[in-house]
Each structure stands twice: as C-alpha cells, then as structure tokens.
C-alpha positions in Angstrom: -47.6 -54.3 -16.5 -45.7 -52.2 -13.9 -48.6 -49.7 -13.7 -51.2 -52.4 -13.5 -49.3 -54.1 -10.6 -48.8 -50.7 -8.8 -52.5 -49.9 -9.1 -53.6 -53.3 -7.8 -51.1 -53.0 -4.9 -52.3 -49.5 -4.1 -55.9 -50.5 -4.3 -55.3 -53.5 -1.9 -53.3 -51.2 0.4 -56.1 -48.6 0.5 -58.8 -51.1 1.2 -56.7 -52.8 3.9 -56.1 -49.4 5.5 -59.8 -48.6 5.3 -60.6 -51.9 7.1 -57.9 -51.2 9.7 -59.3 -47.8 10.5 -62.8 -49.2 10.7 -61.6 -52.0 13.0 -59.8 -49.5 15.3 -62.9 -47.3 15.4 -65.0 -50.3 16.5 -62.4 -51.4 19.0 -62.2 -48.0 20.6 -65.9 -47.8 20.9 -66.1 -51.3 22.5 -63.3 -50.5 24.9 -64.9 -47.2 25.8 -68.3 -48.8 26.4 -66.8 -51.6 28.5 -65.3 -49.1 31.0 -62.1 -51.2 31.3 -60.1 -48.1 30.5 -60.8 -44.4 30.5 -59.7 -43.1 27.2 -59.1 -39.3 27.4 -60.2 -37.5 24.2 -62.2 -40.6 23.0 -64.5 -38.4 21.1 -61.6 -36.7 19.4 -60.0 -40.1 18.6 -63.3 -41.5 17.3 -63.9 -38.4 15.2 -60.4 -38.5 13.7 -60.8 -42.2 12.8 -64.3 -41.6 11.4 -63.0 -38.8 9.2 -60.1 -41.1 8.1 -62.6 -43.8 7.2 -64.8 -41.3 5.4 -61.9 -39.7 3.5 -60.4 -43.1 2.5 -63.7 -44.3 1.3 -64.2 -41.2 -0.9 -60.6 -41.5 -2.2 -60.8 -45.2 -2.9 -64.1 -45.0 -4.7 -62.8 -42.1 -6.8 -59.5 -43.7 -7.8 -61.1 -46.9 -9.2 -57.8 -48.8 -8.9 -59.1 -52.1 -10.2 -60.8 -50.6 -13.3 -57.7 -48.6 -14.1 -55.5 -51.6 -13.6 -57.8 -53.6 -16.0 -57.4 -50.9 -18.6 -53.6 -51.0 -18.4 -53.7 -54.8 -18.7 -56.0 -54.6 -21.7 -53.5 -52.2 -23.4 -50.6 -54.5 -22.6 -52.5 -57.5 -24.0 -53.4 -55.6 -27.2 -49.8 -54.5 -27.7 -48.5 -58.0 -27.0 -51.0 -59.4 -29.6 -49.8 -56.7 -32.1 -46.2 -57.5 -31.5 -46.8 -61.3 -32.0 -49.0 -60.7 -35.1 -48.1 -61.2 -38.7 -48.9 -57.7 -39.9 -46.4 -55.8 -42.0 -44.2 -53.3 -40.1 -46.0 -50.2 -41.5 -49.4 -51.6 -40.5 -48.0 -52.5 -37.0 -46.9 -48.9 -36.5 -50.3 -47.5 -37.4 -52.1 -50.1 -35.2 -49.6 -49.3 -32.4 -50.5 -45.6 -32.4 -54.2 -46.4 -32.6 -53.9 -48.7 -29.5 -52.0 -46.0 -27.6 -54.7 -43.4 -28.3 -57.3 -45.6 -26.6 -55.4 -45.9 -23.3 -53.7 -43.7 -20.7 -49.9 -43.8 -20.7 -47.9 -44.9 -17.7 -46.3 -42.3 -15.4 -42.6 -41.5 -15.5 -42.3 -43.1 -12.1 -43.7 -46.4 -13.4 -41.3 -46.3 -16.3 -38.4 -45.8 -14.0 -39.6 -48.6 -11.8 -39.9 -50.9 -14.8 -36.3 -50.1 -16.0 -35.0 -50.5 -12.4 -36.8 -53.8 -11.8 -35.6 -55.1 -15.2 -32.0 -54.4 -14.4 -32.4 -56.1 -10.9 -33.6 -59.2 -12.7 -30.7 -59.1 -15.1 -32.9 -58.2 -18.1 -31.6 -55.7 -20.5 -34.0 -53.3 -22.2 -33.8 -51.8 -25.7 -35.7 -49.2 -27.7 -35.4 -47.8 -31.2 -32.2 -46.0 -30.2 -30.5 -48.9 -28.5 -30.0 -50.2 -25.0 -31.8 -48.4 -22.2 -29.3 -47.5 -19.6 -30.1 -47.4 -15.9 -28.8 -44.0 -14.6 -27.7 -43.1 -11.0 -30.5 -40.5 -11.0 -33.1 -43.2 -11.8 -31.7 -45.5 -9.2 -31.8 -42.8 -6.5 -35.4 -41.7 -7.5 -36.7 -45.2 -7.4 -35.1 -46.0 -4.1 -36.2 -42.7 -2.5 -39.8 -43.2 -3.8 -39.9 -46.8 -2.5 -38.5 -45.9 1.0 -41.0 -43.0 1.1 -43.9 -45.2 0.2 -42.9 -47.8 2.7 -42.5 -45.3 5.6 -45.8 -43.6 4.7 -47.6 -47.0 4.6 -46.2 -48.0 8.0 -47.0 -44.6 9.6 -50.6 -44.8 8.3 -51.0 -48.1 10.1 -49.0 -47.3 13.2 -50.1 -43.6 13.8 -53.5 -44.5 15.2 -52.0 -47.0 17.6 -49.3 -44.6 18.7 -52.0 -41.9 19.4 -54.1 -44.4 21.4 -51.0 -45.5 23.3 -50.2 -41.9 24.2 -53.8 -41.2 25.3 -54.3 -44.5 27.2 -51.5 -44.6 29.8 -51.3 -46.9 32.8 -52.5 -44.1 35.1 -55.8 -43.9 33.2 -56.7 -47.5 33.8 -59.5 -47.8 36.3 -61.5 -50.6 37.9 -64.7 -51.6 36.4 -67.6 -49.7 38.0 -69.5 -51.7 40.6 -72.7 -53.3 39.4 -75.7 -51.7 40.9 -78.1 -54.0 42.6 
C-alpha cells in the first residue's frame, strides 16, 4: 500500500510539474511577443523550459507510475485475500511465495516509511520474530528523505520563477512600441 501510494503521488507530481513547465513556456512566449517586457536571454529560458518539458515527458512515460501502482495494489489485494482465506497454513505459505514471485517487491525506503507511518498512527507491527521496532536510524532516514523530497519538489516549481525574476528586472521593463500607422 505504501509503494502504491508513493507511486501515485509521484506520478501526480511529475504530471503537475510537466504542466507547470508547459504553462511557463507558453507564458514566457506570450509575454515576449506582447513586448510588455524585454526578457534578456528569452531564447535560453525557452530552451531550458523546452528541454525540461521534453525530459519530464520522457521520464514520466518511462516510469509508468499508474501501471506500477496498479501492480502493487493487485499484489496487496491478492495477499489480503490469501490472509483472509480458509486455506491450511502450509498451503497459504506456498501460495504466498507464488504471489510474491509474480510482483516486484517494495523498496527498503517504502518499508521504512510504512513502519514509521504505522508508529505515528499508534499501530504496532509484528512479523514472525515479534514486534517490529522503530529505530532512531529509521526515523532519521525517513525524516531526511521527506525533507529532501519536499525541498526538491519546491525548488523544481520555484526555480523557473526565480530565474525569470532574475532575468526580468524593473530596469528591463519598456514601453510598448508605438503602433505604426
């Protein structure tokens, strides 16, 4: 479930970022054509945004977030059905291993996130060896990773605006050219 949710969130983020860059590219083009502002390096800015849109499109299409999330959900549902089923324990173990062979496993980061989130909700987890403890190392890794992802996400949205702000300063604003008669 944790991996499925992360994949869906990441897919939504990538597609939102793609639309944001496309919007900025269109906005820069319109502002440049309107002659309201002179944007130094507009060609460079447009090229960088175009490359960003192109790169994100290739990345997003290759990652197939929704399809991968659906696979994790299908695995979870099969495991849940097996857990709730009336099969003998030996048969459940065999079926469990067969299910796991058909699907990718979650990453260690997703496992840490699941344990961390469970403890935040007051839910205790156990496995065959007993209770799963939340270590200080796991807590620090999860917090670091979440802060890093948040800062990266904010910077990917803000960086193009910051660059545009730097390039379009009040001194570069000009009057609209006079209409020729």
